[in-house]
LUMZAGU-813962 format. One record per residue: residue in one letter; x, y, z of N, C-alpha, C, O, CB in turn. Coordinates in Angstrom, 3 decimals. Glycine has a CB too. Layout:
<recs>
resn;n_c1;n_c2;n_c3;ca_c1;ca_c2;ca_c3;c_c1;c_c2;c_c3;o_c1;o_c2;o_c3;cb_c1;cb_c2;cb_c3
A;X;Y;Z;X;Y;Z;X;Y;Z;X;Y;Z;X;Y;Z .
...
</recs>
This chain:
<recs>
resn;n_c1;n_c2;n_c3;ca_c1;ca_c2;ca_c3;c_c1;c_c2;c_c3;o_c1;o_c2;o_c3;cb_c1;cb_c2;cb_c3
M;0.839;-1.160;0.000;0.000;0.000;0.000;0.894;1.236;0.000;1.885;1.288;0.728;-0.960;-0.009;1.208 .
N;0.544;2.232;-0.817;1.357;3.447;-0.918;1.046;4.379;0.244;-0.113;4.587;0.602;1.110;4.166;-2.266 .
A;2.097;4.933;0.823;1.925;5.926;1.894;1.489;7.240;1.269;1.854;7.524;0.128;3.244;6.114;2.721 .
P;0.718;8.048;1.986;0.313;9.337;1.432;1.525;10.222;1.176;2.488;10.222;1.941;-0.664;10.043;2.375 .
R;1.457;10.962;0.100;2.559;11.833;-0.289;2.624;13.029;0.651;1.617;13.703;0.867;2.401;12.299;-1.752 .
R;3.795;13.296;1.209;3.968;14.447;2.103;4.938;15.416;1.443;5.988;15.030;0.928;4.489;14.005;3.521 .
L;4.562;16.650;1.475;5.426;17.668;0.902;6.446;18.101;1.942;6.216;17.970;3.144;4.604;18.876;0.400 .
G;7.557;18.612;1.478;8.636;18.996;2.378;8.279;20.138;3.314;8.785;20.172;4.436;9.831;19.371;1.585 .
G;7.430;21.078;2.904;7.161;22.266;3.700;5.929;22.189;4.565;5.387;23.234;4.926;7.040;23.417;2.819 .
V;5.447;20.991;4.923;4.202;20.861;5.681;4.270;21.575;7.023;3.375;22.373;7.302;3.875;19.398;5.898 .
P;5.272;21.346;7.880;5.303;22.069;9.164;5.403;23.582;8.966;4.781;24.354;9.696;6.483;21.583;10.015 .
E;6.177;23.991;7.990;6.337;25.416;7.703;4.995;26.015;7.253;4.638;27.120;7.660;7.428;25.635;6.614 .
F;4.267;25.291;6.425;2.960;25.761;5.958;1.975;25.835;7.118;1.217;26.799;7.226;2.411;24.836;4.852 .
E;1.980;24.834;7.981;1.084;24.834;9.142;1.373;26.024;10.050;0.442;26.653;10.555;1.223;23.521;9.932 .
E;2.641;26.341;10.264;3.009;27.496;11.082;2.529;28.783;10.426;2.007;29.679;11.090;4.533;27.545;11.302 .
Y;2.712;28.859;9.129;2.273;30.050;8.392;0.767;30.242;8.538;0.308;31.345;8.833;2.654;29.938;6.899 .
V;-0.002;29.177;8.333;-1.460;29.267;8.408;-1.911;29.649;9.812;-2.789;30.498;9.964;-2.100;27.937;7.992 .
S;-1.328;29.037;10.840;-1.754;29.368;12.203;-1.401;30.814;12.553;-2.130;31.454;13.310;-1.105;28.406;13.215 .
A;-0.317;31.330;12.028;0.083;32.705;12.317;-0.742;33.729;11.536;-1.002;34.817;12.050;1.555;32.889;12.004 .
R;-1.152;33.414;10.327;-1.779;34.398;9.438;-3.268;34.160;9.199;-3.883;34.901;8.431;-1.070;34.403;8.121 .
H;-3.863;33.153;9.829;-5.248;32.772;9.534;-6.230;33.926;9.682;-7.046;34.150;8.787;-5.669;31.643;10.438 .
D;-6.174;34.663;10.785;-7.140;35.737;11.027;-7.051;36.829;9.965;-8.074;37.296;9.462;-6.919;36.342;12.409 .
A;-5.847;37.230;9.630;-5.662;38.271;8.617;-6.143;37.785;7.247;-6.759;38.540;6.495;-4.178;38.694;8.542 .
L;-5.859;36.531;6.934;-6.303;35.983;5.649;-7.825;35.876;5.594;-8.428;36.102;4.545;-5.669;34.604;5.407 .
L;-8.445;35.532;6.721;-9.909;35.458;6.760;-10.511;36.846;6.572;-11.539;36.978;5.907;-10.391;34.839;8.094 .
R;-9.901;37.879;7.138;-10.393;39.242;6.905;-10.315;39.595;5.430;-11.219;40.239;4.897;-9.591;40.258;7.734 .
T;-9.253;39.184;4.773;-9.122;39.435;3.337;-10.226;38.713;2.575;-10.831;39.281;1.667;-7.733;38.987;2.827 .
A;-10.488;37.466;2.941;-11.554;36.705;2.273;-12.903;37.370;2.501;-13.730;37.420;1.590;-11.588;35.246;2.783 .
R;-13.134;37.883;3.711;-14.407;38.558;4.004;-14.566;39.833;3.196;-15.688;40.248;2.907;-14.509;38.878;5.492 .
S;-13.465;40.452;2.832;-13.571;41.653;2.010;-13.913;41.310;0.555;-14.361;42.175;-0.197;-12.264;42.448;2.068 .
L;-13.704;40.064;0.165;-13.982;39.650;-1.210;-15.391;39.098;-1.395;-15.953;39.195;-2.486;-12.980;38.613;-1.641 .
V;-15.965;38.523;-0.350;-17.322;37.972;-0.434;-18.122;38.456;0.772;-17.555;38.683;1.841;-17.295;36.404;-0.496 .
H;-19.424;38.612;0.611;-20.257;39.173;1.670;-20.599;38.160;2.756;-20.631;38.508;3.936;-21.526;39.724;1.081 .
D;-20.849;36.942;2.381;-21.287;35.925;3.335;-20.073;35.380;4.097;-19.106;34.942;3.473;-22.043;34.773;2.607 .
P;-20.108;35.401;5.445;-18.968;34.901;6.230;-18.657;33.430;5.960;-17.494;33.030;5.991;-19.241;35.091;7.708 .
L;-19.687;32.622;5.695;-19.441;31.207;5.390;-18.754;31.051;4.039;-17.877;30.202;3.878;-20.759;30.417;5.402 .
D;-19.151;31.869;3.070;-18.477;31.843;1.770;-17.021;32.297;1.924;-16.135;31.790;1.235;-19.224;32.747;0.747 .
A;-16.777;33.246;2.823;-15.408;33.713;3.059;-14.544;32.585;3.616;-13.387;32.427;3.225;-15.404;34.913;4.027 .
Q;-15.117;31.800;4.534;-14.372;30.663;5.073;-14.094;29.631;3.984;-12.996;29.079;3.916;-15.144;30.016;6.232 .
D;-15.087;29.367;3.132;-14.881;28.438;2.016;-13.807;28.953;1.068;-12.942;28.201;0.620;-16.193;28.215;1.251 .
L;-13.875;30.248;0.771;-12.894;30.856;-0.122;-11.482;30.703;0.439;-10.553;30.356;-0.290;-13.219;32.340;-0.345 .
L;-11.327;30.961;1.727;-10.009;30.835;2.353;-9.535;29.383;2.327;-8.366;29.124;2.039;-10.049;31.355;3.802 .
Q;-10.411;28.449;2.618;-10.004;27.037;2.625;-9.559;26.578;1.240;-8.562;25.868;1.112;-11.154;26.152;3.121 .
I;-10.283;26.973;0.217;-9.899;26.604;-1.147;-8.550;27.235;-1.496;-7.687;26.586;-2.087;-10.987;27.048;-2.166 .
A;-8.376;28.511;-1.124;-7.109;29.188;-1.411;-5.955;28.526;-0.662;-4.862;28.377;-1.209;-7.197;30.678;-1.034 .
L;-6.197;28.128;0.586;-5.148;27.445;1.349;-4.791;26.098;0.722;-3.618;25.730;0.651;-5.593;27.244;2.802 .
L;-5.800;25.373;0.273;-5.541;24.086;-0.369;-4.710;24.275;-1.635;-3.743;23.549;-1.862;-6.864;23.373;-0.700 .
R;-5.089;25.248;-2.457;-4.355;25.497;-3.698;-2.933;25.988;-3.411;-1.996;25.641;-4.129;-5.105;26.523;-4.563 .
T;-2.779;26.786;-2.373;-1.451;27.278;-2.001;-0.598;26.151;-1.432;0.599;26.077;-1.709;-1.566;28.422;-0.981 .
Y;-1.205;25.277;-0.640;-0.482;24.147;-0.053;0.143;23.288;-1.153;1.272;22.815;-1.027;-1.427;23.293;0.827 .
R;-0.613;23.099;-2.226;-0.102;22.279;-3.335;1.126;22.907;-3.995;1.961;22.202;-4.561;-1.196;22.071;-4.382 .
Q;1.230;24.237;-3.918;2.340;24.954;-4.554;3.362;25.469;-3.554;4.291;26.177;-3.941;1.808;26.109;-5.363 .
W;3.217;25.133;-2.281;4.029;25.717;-1.213;5.532;25.579;-1.459;6.285;26.527;-1.236;3.675;25.071;0.103 .
D;5.969;24.413;-1.912;7.399;24.201;-2.142;7.923;25.045;-3.298;9.125;25.291;-3.392;7.672;22.732;-2.417 .
R;7.038;25.485;-4.167;7.461;26.292;-5.320;7.539;27.781;-5.005;8.081;28.548;-5.800;6.510;26.075;-6.475 .
I;7.012;28.199;-3.866;7.089;29.608;-3.466;8.471;29.830;-2.862;8.749;29.410;-1.738;5.942;29.994;-2.441 .
A;9.314;30.486;-3.617;10.705;30.659;-3.191;10.816;31.618;-2.003;11.510;31.321;-1.031;11.553;31.172;-4.357 .
D;10.145;32.749;-2.078;10.211;33.748;-1.005;8.937;33.653;-0.183;7.892;34.155;-0.597;10.402;35.195;-1.577 .
K;9.015;33.015;0.974;7.834;32.787;1.816;7.259;34.088;2.364;6.117;34.109;2.825;8.186;31.860;2.968 .
Q;8.028;35.171;2.323;7.503;36.462;2.769;6.430;36.980;1.805;5.655;37.868;2.159;8.644;37.489;2.894 .
L;6.386;36.437;0.612;5.387;36.835;-0.374;4.175;35.897;-0.373;3.326;35.976;-1.261;6.013;36.873;-1.762 .
A;4.097;35.020;0.615;3.002;34.051;0.665;1.650;34.736;0.812;0.670;34.274;0.228;3.214;33.076;1.813 .
D;1.568;35.828;1.577;0.294;36.553;1.706;-0.176;37.057;0.344;-1.348;36.917;-0.005;0.438;37.738;2.691 .
A;0.726;37.633;-0.409;0.372;38.138;-1.738;-0.080;36.996;-2.645;-1.042;37.135;-3.399;1.566;38.881;-2.371 .
Y;0.614;35.880;-2.565;0.245;34.712;-3.370;-1.163;34.249;-2.997;-1.992;33.991;-3.870;1.268;33.558;-3.169 .
L;-1.426;34.147;-1.688;-2.746;33.695;-1.234;-3.846;34.671;-1.627;-4.935;34.250;-2.019;-2.746;33.505;0.276 .
R;-3.572;35.975;-1.525;-4.580;36.962;-1.936;-4.911;36.791;-3.410;-6.076;36.863;-3.802;-4.085;38.401;-1.662 .
R;-3.888;36.566;-4.227;-4.124;36.388;-5.663;-4.949;35.127;-5.908;-5.838;35.128;-6.759;-2.782;36.312;-6.433 .
V;-4.664;34.052;-5.172;-5.433;32.814;-5.309;-6.889;33.061;-4.911;-7.804;32.576;-5.576;-4.814;31.684;-4.441 .
M;-7.109;33.820;-3.819;-8.477;34.118;-3.395;-9.219;34.951;-4.441;-10.390;34.699;-4.726;-8.465;34.854;-2.054 .
I;-8.541;35.932;-5.004;-9.168;36.770;-6.032;-9.517;35.928;-7.258;-10.611;36.053;-7.807;-8.232;37.939;-6.431 .
N;-8.603;35.084;-7.679;-8.863;34.227;-8.836;-10.014;33.265;-8.561;-10.853;33.037;-9.432;-7.603;33.444;-9.213 .
T;-10.058;32.699;-7.358;-11.133;31.775;-7.005;-12.464;32.504;-6.981;-13.464;31.986;-7.478;-10.860;31.115;-5.644 .
R;-12.489;33.709;-6.405;-13.718;34.500;-6.361;-14.188;34.816;-7.774;-15.389;34.789;-8.044;-13.504;35.801;-5.562 .
T;-13.267;35.114;-8.672;-13.613;35.377;-10.070;-14.195;34.133;-10.723;-15.155;34.229;-11.488;-12.382;35.857;-10.852 .
E;-13.631;32.970;-10.434;-14.175;31.710;-10.959;-15.611;31.517;-10.486;-16.484;31.147;-11.271;-13.300;30.508;-10.521 .
W;-15.853;31.766;-9.208;-17.211;31.627;-8.666;-18.178;32.581;-9.367;-19.298;32.202;-9.712;-17.215;31.893;-7.147 .
W;-17.733;33.825;-9.574;-18.588;34.822;-10.210;-18.922;34.408;-11.646;-20.065;34.532;-12.085;-17.906;36.203;-10.194 .
R;-17.919;33.919;-12.365;-18.157;33.497;-13.745;-19.093;32.293;-13.805;-19.955;32.219;-14.681;-16.831;33.164;-14.433 .
A;-18.928;31.357;-12.884;-19.800;30.180;-12.857;-21.236;30.593;-12.559;-22.168;30.063;-13.164;-19.309;29.159;-11.809 .
R;-21.426;31.522;-11.644;-22.769;32.003;-11.314;-23.383;32.725;-12.501;-24.575;32.582;-12.775;-22.728;32.934;-10.093 .
K;-22.575;33.493;-13.198;-23.055;34.260;-14.337;-23.571;33.333;-15.440;-24.544;33.657;-16.121;-21.939;35.163;-14.877 .
L;-22.922;32.189;-15.611;-23.349;31.255;-16.640;-24.653;30.553;-16.290;-25.319;30.012;-17.173;-22.276;30.235;-16.879 .
Q;-25.027;30.554;-15.011;-26.243;29.872;-14.587;-27.488;30.734;-14.774;-28.603;30.227;-14.646;-26.122;29.458;-13.141 .
E;-27.330;32.014;-15.069;-28.475;32.890;-15.258;-29.122;32.611;-16.612;-28.442;32.470;-17.629;-28.054;34.372;-15.150 .
L;-30.442;32.536;-16.599;-31.183;32.274;-17.819;-32.104;33.445;-18.139;-32.810;33.929;-17.254;-31.987;30.975;-17.693 .
P;-32.110;33.908;-19.384;-33.026;35.000;-19.740;-34.474;34.504;-19.769;-34.735;33.341;-20.073;-32.643;35.603;-21.113 .
T;-35.403;35.397;-19.450;-36.832;35.064;-19.484;-37.556;36.082;-20.348;-37.031;37.158;-20.634;-37.440;35.029;-18.047 .
E;-38.755;35.733;-20.755;-39.534;36.643;-21.597;-40.090;37.809;-20.806;-40.202;38.918;-21.328;-40.668;35.897;-22.268 .
Q;-40.439;37.569;-19.550;-41.019;38.627;-18.731;-40.081;38.974;-17.573;-39.448;38.105;-16.974;-42.404;38.201;-18.196 .
L;-40.016;40.261;-17.284;-39.199;40.714;-16.171;-39.948;40.483;-14.861;-41.175;40.579;-14.832;-38.825;42.205;-16.336 .
P;-39.248;40.187;-13.801;-39.912;40.007;-12.505;-40.455;41.342;-11.982;-39.964;42.411;-12.344;-38.932;39.391;-11.479 .
D;-41.468;41.258;-11.134;-42.092;42.454;-10.585;-41.296;43.067;-9.439;-41.586;44.189;-9.024;-43.479;42.131;-10.115 .
A;-40.319;42.368;-8.930;-39.562;42.845;-7.771;-38.779;44.105;-8.120;-38.233;44.228;-9.216;-38.606;41.753;-7.262 .
S;-38.732;45.035;-7.175;-37.979;46.256;-7.397;-36.489;46.006;-7.131;-36.107;45.020;-6.501;-38.513;47.394;-6.496 .
V;-35.690;46.900;-7.616;-34.247;46.791;-7.454;-33.813;47.836;-6.427;-34.197;49.003;-6.517;-33.499;46.988;-8.825 .
D;-33.012;47.410;-5.452;-32.495;48.349;-4.464;-31.515;49.290;-5.139;-30.649;48.868;-5.905;-31.818;47.605;-3.285 .
D;-31.668;50.578;-4.842;-30.761;51.536;-5.454;-29.647;51.989;-4.496;-28.778;52.763;-4.899;-31.544;52.740;-5.937 .
C;-29.657;51.537;-3.275;-28.600;51.790;-2.288;-28.482;53.256;-1.893;-27.501;53.632;-1.252;-27.279;51.317;-2.826 .
T;-29.445;54.094;-2.253;-29.382;55.511;-1.904;-29.362;55.700;-0.401;-28.555;56.466;0.125;-30.559;56.265;-2.510 .
E;-30.255;54.999;0.292;-30.314;55.130;1.748;-29.029;54.617;2.393;-28.539;55.200;3.360;-31.526;54.368;2.306 .
Q;-28.490;53.531;1.859;-27.245;52.985;2.403;-26.107;53.999;2.249;-25.304;54.172;3.166;-26.880;51.653;1.697 .
H;-26.037;54.671;1.092;-24.993;55.672;0.881;-25.188;56.869;1.810;-24.216;57.424;2.324;-24.984;56.136;-0.585 .
A;-26.433;57.264;2.024;-26.711;58.373;2.933;-26.314;58.006;4.360;-25.731;58.818;5.078;-28.201;58.761;2.875 .
N;-26.635;56.774;4.767;-26.257;56.316;6.110;-24.743;56.285;6.273;-24.217;56.673;7.316;-26.842;54.923;6.389 .
R;-24.055;55.829;5.253;-22.593;55.765;5.306;-21.999;57.166;5.405;-21.070;57.395;6.180;-22.036;55.038;4.065 .
A;-22.535;58.108;4.619;-22.041;59.485;4.669;-22.293;60.092;6.048;-21.433;60.794;6.581;-22.712;60.343;3.575 .
L;-23.454;59.829;6.624;-23.767;60.323;7.962;-22.795;59.738;8.990;-22.293;60.458;9.852;-25.222;59.975;8.340 .
L;-22.534;58.443;8.899;-21.608;57.801;9.831;-20.204;58.381;9.695;-19.532;58.604;10.702;-21.577;56.287;9.597 .
M;-19.755;58.628;8.479;-18.420;59.204;8.270;-18.355;60.607;8.876;-17.336;60.980;9.457;-18.071;59.252;6.755 .
D;-19.435;61.388;8.745;-19.456;62.719;9.357;-19.399;62.622;10.874;-18.683;63.383;11.524;-20.711;63.489;8.928 .
I;-20.153;61.688;11.433;-20.196;61.540;12.881;-18.862;60.998;13.405;-18.450;61.348;14.511;-21.354;60.610;13.291 .
M;-18.192;60.162;12.638;-16.874;59.649;13.053;-15.882;60.795;13.258;-14.959;60.680;14.065;-16.323;58.654;12.002 .
K;-16.069;61.894;12.532;-15.166;63.040;12.661;-15.287;63.706;14.025;-14.383;64.430;14.441;-15.449;64.057;11.566 .
T;-16.405;63.467;14.731;-16.583;64.078;16.054;-15.806;63.337;17.133;-15.618;63.866;18.228;-18.058;64.115;16.421 .
L;-15.353;62.120;16.842;-14.594;61.350;17.832;-13.174;61.882;17.962;-12.626;62.479;17.035;-14.564;59.862;17.451 .
A;-12.602;61.655;19.119;-11.192;61.973;19.312;-10.364;61.055;18.403;-10.796;59.943;18.097;-10.773;61.808;20.822 .
P;-9.192;61.502;17.972;-8.387;60.680;17.054;-8.121;59.265;17.564;-8.186;58.312;16.788;-7.074;61.360;16.793 .
N;-7.823;59.112;18.847;-7.546;57.774;19.384;-8.809;56.906;19.360;-8.739;55.715;19.058;-6.995;57.874;20.827 .
Q;-9.959;57.500;19.678;-11.219;56.751;19.617;-11.507;56.309;18.189;-11.924;55.175;17.952;-12.387;57.602;20.155 .
R;-11.282;57.206;17.246;-11.523;56.890;15.836;-10.621;55.740;15.387;-11.068;54.843;14.672;-11.286;58.136;14.952 .
R;-9.346;55.764;15.806;-8.425;54.680;15.442;-8.916;53.342;15.982;-8.912;52.338;15.269;-7.011;54.972;15.972 .
V;-9.337;53.333;17.235;-9.799;52.083;17.853;-11.039;51.560;17.136;-11.128;50.366;16.853;-10.102;52.295;19.352 .
V;-12.001;52.442;16.837;-13.223;52.013;16.142;-12.884;51.458;14.766;-13.414;50.421;14.366;-14.219;53.186;16.011 .
V;-12.014;52.133;14.049;-11.657;51.675;12.699;-10.967;50.315;12.751;-11.311;49.423;11.976;-10.743;52.703;12.004 .
L;-10.008;50.144;13.644;-9.291;48.871;13.710;-10.197;47.728;14.170;-10.121;46.624;13.632;-8.097;48.992;14.649 .
R;-11.053;47.988;15.161;-11.912;46.916;15.699;-13.049;46.557;14.747;-13.343;45.377;14.552;-12.493;47.334;17.049 .
H;-13.701;47.579;14.144;-14.902;47.301;13.365;-14.684;47.335;11.858;-15.324;46.566;11.141;-15.962;48.278;13.726 .
W;-13.822;48.181;11.361;-13.578;48.228;9.919;-12.569;47.149;9.527;-12.799;46.391;8.584;-13.067;49.630;9.494 .
E;-11.455;47.083;10.251;-10.416;46.091;9.960;-10.690;44.752;10.637;-10.011;43.767;10.346;-9.059;46.615;10.399 .
Q;-11.675;44.699;11.537;-12.091;43.480;12.238;-10.934;42.837;13.013;-10.800;41.614;13.057;-12.666;42.476;11.240 .
M;-10.114;43.681;13.614;-9.027;43.168;14.444;-9.574;42.804;15.819;-10.566;43.374;16.271;-7.879;44.209;14.567 .
S;-8.936;41.874;16.464;-9.310;41.518;17.833;-8.839;42.636;18.771;-8.092;43.530;18.372;-8.690;40.132;18.249 .
T;-9.290;42.562;20.011;-8.867;43.544;21.011;-7.346;43.523;21.172;-6.704;44.571;21.242;-9.553;43.267;22.368 .
E;-6.782;42.321;21.229;-5.344;42.188;21.403;-4.581;42.724;20.192;-3.559;43.392;20.348;-4.980;40.730;21.647 .
E;-5.073;42.434;18.990;-4.413;42.924;17.777;-4.469;44.453;17.722;-3.494;45.107;17.350;-5.073;42.316;16.513 .
T;-5.620;45.010;18.096;-5.768;46.465;18.104;-4.814;47.085;19.114;-4.157;48.085;18.823;-7.221;46.865;18.426 .
A;-4.737;46.487;20.305;-3.834;46.994;21.337;-2.383;46.973;20.849;-1.643;47.936;21.051;-3.974;46.165;22.627 .
A;-1.982;45.881;20.211;-0.615;45.771;19.708;-0.353;46.797;18.603;0.715;47.408;18.560;-0.352;44.350;19.185 .
A;-1.332;46.985;17.710;-1.147;47.929;16.610;-1.023;49.367;17.103;-0.283;50.164;16.527;-2.303;47.820;15.632 .
L;-1.752;49.698;18.173;-1.728;51.069;18.682;-0.725;51.264;19.814;-0.478;52.395;20.233;-3.103;51.461;19.157 .
G;-0.142;50.169;20.314;0.826;50.266;21.398;0.195;50.656;22.726;0.788;51.387;23.519;1.889;51.257;21.041 .
I;-1.033;50.154;22.960;-1.736;50.443;24.219;-2.208;49.128;24.832;-2.128;48.078;24.195;-2.947;51.414;23.984 .
A;-2.697;49.186;26.057;-3.176;47.984;26.742;-4.536;47.559;26.197;-5.304;48.389;25.710;-3.265;48.226;28.261 .
A;-4.831;46.249;26.283;-6.115;45.723;25.805;-7.270;46.360;26.567;-8.315;46.637;25.978;-6.163;44.189;25.950 .
G;-7.102;46.596;27.860;-8.150;47.250;28.651;-8.435;48.658;28.156;-9.582;49.106;28.162;-7.752;47.294;30.119 .
T;-7.391;49.354;27.728;-7.557;50.699;27.182;-8.342;50.646;25.879;-9.167;51.519;25.609;-6.190;51.367;26.957 .
V;-8.085;49.626;25.078;-8.837;49.453;23.829;-10.322;49.271;24.152;-11.179;49.895;23.525;-8.295;48.230;23.017 .
K;-10.620;48.423;25.124;-12.016;48.149;25.485;-12.722;49.402;25.999;-13.836;49.705;25.572;-12.081;47.046;26.544 .
S;-12.087;50.121;26.901;-12.733;51.308;27.466;-12.869;52.417;26.417;-13.886;53.110;26.370;-11.937;51.823;28.677 .
T;-11.852;52.579;25.586;-11.915;53.588;24.529;-13.020;53.259;23.540;-13.765;54.144;23.119;-10.569;53.695;23.800 .
L;-13.129;51.988;23.169;-14.175;51.557;22.239;-15.553;51.781;22.855;-16.469;52.242;22.174;-13.990;50.069;21.861 .
H;-15.704;51.458;24.132;-16.988;51.640;24.813;-17.411;53.111;24.781;-18.556;53.424;24.453;-16.901;51.140;26.273 .
R;-16.486;54.009;25.124;-16.801;55.437;25.120;-17.085;55.935;23.699;-17.992;56.740;23.488;-15.644;56.240;25.742 .
A;-16.312;55.454;22.736;-16.487;55.897;21.345;-17.843;55.451;20.805;-18.534;56.234;20.154;-15.352;55.344;20.451 .
L;-18.232;54.209;21.066;-19.521;53.723;20.573;-20.678;54.456;21.245;-21.700;54.725;20.612;-19.648;52.212;20.808 .
G;-20.515;54.778;22.535;-21.535;55.569;23.226;-21.687;56.941;22.591;-22.801;57.429;22.402;-21.188;55.715;24.707 .
R;-20.571;57.553;22.266;-20.597;58.875;21.616;-21.236;58.780;20.226;-22.025;59.645;19.846;-19.160;59.456;21.505 .
L;-20.901;57.747;19.480;-21.502;57.569;18.155;-23.015;57.396;18.268;-23.769;57.959;17.475;-20.881;56.354;17.439 .
R;-23.460;56.605;19.267;-24.904;56.422;19.482;-25.593;57.754;19.762;-26.644;58.051;19.194;-25.154;55.448;20.648 .
Q;-24.989;58.553;20.646;-25.567;59.865;20.977;-25.665;60.751;19.736;-26.695;61.382;19.496;-24.724;60.569;22.059 .
E;-24.611;60.793;18.966;-24.596;61.639;17.775;-25.596;61.152;16.736;-26.239;61.961;16.067;-23.197;61.680;17.172 .
L;-25.731;59.831;16.595;-26.714;59.287;15.648;-28.136;59.623;16.090;-28.975;59.991;15.269;-26.548;57.757;15.515 .
E;-28.402;59.496;17.385;-29.735;59.841;17.887;-30.011;61.326;17.702;-31.119;61.713;17.330;-29.871;59.458;19.368 .
R;-29.016;62.149;17.959;-29.183;63.590;17.791;-29.445;63.945;16.327;-30.277;64.804;16.037;-27.941;64.333;18.301 .
S;-28.742;63.291;15.411;-28.938;63.592;13.988;-30.242;63.010;13.470;-30.782;63.504;12.480;-27.770;63.056;13.164 .
A;-30.765;61.963;14.119;-32.028;61.364;13.678;-33.226;62.158;14.178;-34.302;62.068;13.587;-32.127;59.918;14.159 .
A;-33.073;62.938;15.256;-34.186;63.695;15.834;-34.806;64.678;14.835;-36.033;64.716;14.734;-33.710;64.452;17.066 .
P;-34.033;65.470;14.095;-34.668;66.375;13.119;-35.436;65.624;12.029;-36.455;66.115;11.544;-33.612;67.261;12.470 .
H;-34.962;64.449;11.643;-35.650;63.666;10.615;-36.995;63.170;11.133;-37.982;63.157;10.397;-34.779;62.476;10.167 .
R;-37.034;62.758;12.414;-38.291;62.298;13.000;-39.286;63.447;13.097;-40.471;63.262;12.822;-38.049;61.683;14.390 .
T;-38.826;64.617;13.480;-39.708;65.778;13.601;-40.253;66.153;12.231;-41.435;66.472;12.106;-38.962;66.977;14.235 .
A;-39.413;66.120;11.203;-39.853;66.449;9.851;-40.877;65.441;9.369;-41.822;65.811;8.672;-38.664;66.499;8.889 .
S;-40.712;64.178;9.720;-41.663;63.146;9.309;-43.008;63.363;9.968;-44.044;63.152;9.337;-41.132;61.754;9.648 .
L;-43.015;63.787;11.242;-44.250;64.018;11.962;-44.987;65.238;11.436;-46.217;65.277;11.480;-43.969;64.178;13.435 .
D;-44.263;66.233;10.938;-44.876;67.460;10.413;-45.631;67.205;9.124;-46.581;67.923;8.809;-43.815;68.523;10.180 .
R;-45.230;66.211;8.388;-45.883;65.927;7.099;-47.198;65.353;7.360;-47.930;65.034;6.422;-45.069;64.989;6.226 .
</recs>
């Protein structure tokens, strides 16, 4: 019976994956909306990269290689989905979202983010936009994890207050109509 084929860089690849998994998953989440699809995308990219691991001469470029594999895989998925669409004689009655409200909400949030102190804004961006853990955020900013938590708590409270304050004129205008 033949033994399973083992590649020379298996321990090195395992170390790489355990060290970079969270960052790679964030990259996958930026490419697809569904978190489960992001996990699938990352697993497929890791499998394809594992097969080529010994051929990657400069392991410092492994992140770039994996990102390219994820982008290519996502493109394959998009093309496969596109081929499954079938034209029909009649258009569906469902309306199409125009994202106007979403863009307005985003613009409002960006304006309100400007009211935060610079350190609060950094913590909010790293924790919620970059999806870093508390520990990763603390390391990136050179502060304690407890400071990250308290700063985030105060920043989110301030954002809530500002959002409620900005929503009050809209509610009054709606009632006047």
